C-alpha positions, 0 to 999 in steps of 0.5 A, a space after each residue: 397617927 398624931 403625936 400627943 403633947 406631954 403635960 410637962 412640955 408646956 410648963 417645966 418650972 411653974 415657980 419661974 413662970 409665976 415669978 416672971 409675972 411680977 416683972 414689968 418692962 418700963 419705957 421712959 422718954 428722956 429729953 436731952 437738955 442739949 438738943 431737945 430731942 427725946 430718947 427712950 430708956 427701957 428697963 425691966 423693973 419689979 412691979 413694986 418698984 415702978 413708981 420709984 423708977 419713974 421718979 428717979 432722974 
């Protein structure tokens, strides 16, 4: 006989699942002044603060 998946097994905390949708992974390419090579910085940023993060040095 097949097992039946519990409804509670899919999403235990709906508030946490909804809040996770407001965060975004941002990847910036930063050029080294010494060598000219690019490095990449990754950060998890709130979606309202993306513009602010991208304009900072």
